C-alpha positions, 0 to 999 in steps of 0.5 A: 500500500502506498504511504506518503512517508515512503514516497521517493521524489525524483527530479529529472533535468528535462528542458526544451532541447531534451523534453523526453528522456529514455530509461532502460531499467533491469530489475534482477530480484523478485520483490524489488520495488519502491514508491515514488512521484515526480513532476514529469509524465511517465510511460513504461513498457515491460520487455521481459518479466512481470511486475505489479504497478500500484496507484492510490486505489488501483493495482495491476499486474503487467508483463511483456508488451504491457504498458503503464502511465503516470500523471504529474505528481501522481504517487505510484509504485511497483513490485517485481513478481517475475525476474529478471524484469526489463522495462523501457521508460519514457519520462516526458516534460508535461509542458511538451506533452501538453503543447506538442502538435506532433500528433493530431490526438490529445495525448494528455487525456491518456495520462489524466484519466484515472488509472483504471481507465487509462489505455492498455495494450490490447492482447493482439498488440502486445508482441508489436509493443514489445518489439517496439520497446526492444528497438528502443533498447537497441537504440538507447544502449548505443546513443542517448539521442533526444530526437529519437526519444521524441519519435519513439515516445510518440510512436508508442503513444500512437500505438496505445491510444489509436483506438482508445476512448475514456470509459467516462468521458464526461466525468473523468476526462471532462473534469481533468481537462477543465484545469488545462487552462491553468496548466497552460498558464503555468507553462506559458508564463515565467512568473508568480500566478495567483490562484485567482488568475488560474481559476479565471483561466478555467472559467471557475470560481476560486473555491471550485478551482482550488478544490478540483485542482487539489483533487486531480493533482494531489497538490494545491495550485500555488505549490504546483506552480511554485515547483514548476518555477523552481525546476525551471530556474534550477535548469536555467542556472545550470544550462545558461550563462545568466547571473543568479539575479537574472534567473531569479527575475526570469522565473518570478522570484523577487531576487537571488536570495528569494530563489535560493531559499526555495531551491534549498527547501526543494533539495531538502525535500528531495533528500 
């Protein structure tokens, strides 16, 4: 059972040039597993072995050719039940997933559906999905190329959602897409955004928006938006020649000291 105290919080260094990262994981022991959560979207494919995936209120056992999806800041975990277990994992910047027009389909709804309603590999497609995952293994055991990562991610998503529709489009999907205006506001503007602004972008009252955002994302809007700004500022500090003061102002912090205070607390949480 998932317990908040046991959750690991992972931080990936994705940016506009590398919005998709591929992880090739091999688990050697039955019983291995952990619970974690992270800002990035996650799509995984089992190549060999079997595992149990767990979310709040939902469990599923998956094997070769099966997939799993995780939404932003969604607590999730796994336990290996048949080893060795090899998996291919795509970690995706939510901003990229929400704004990319690579496909004519909205991929975000697959992640935002409740775990039990998310798309699954159909029985007659498992070998095809497994074959695609094996190609990813070959490609990324030799070269960690961000363009190939994007191409394989979208190919996997297209195979997964081509014939999928949410079971409850008016409730699960409808409520989750209703906060997209607030998410796009966060992604588009590098500044402090008030809950009132976000609610207005979703055409809701502050009270309704606050409750819905917390229910869907497991976090208050202000905390979620702050974590995005901290992550963006940390990435810019590492990958640009801008001064700390300039980066702080770019991401809506009053000064470098204000930014460093939040960075310190973020690192403390990570540990």
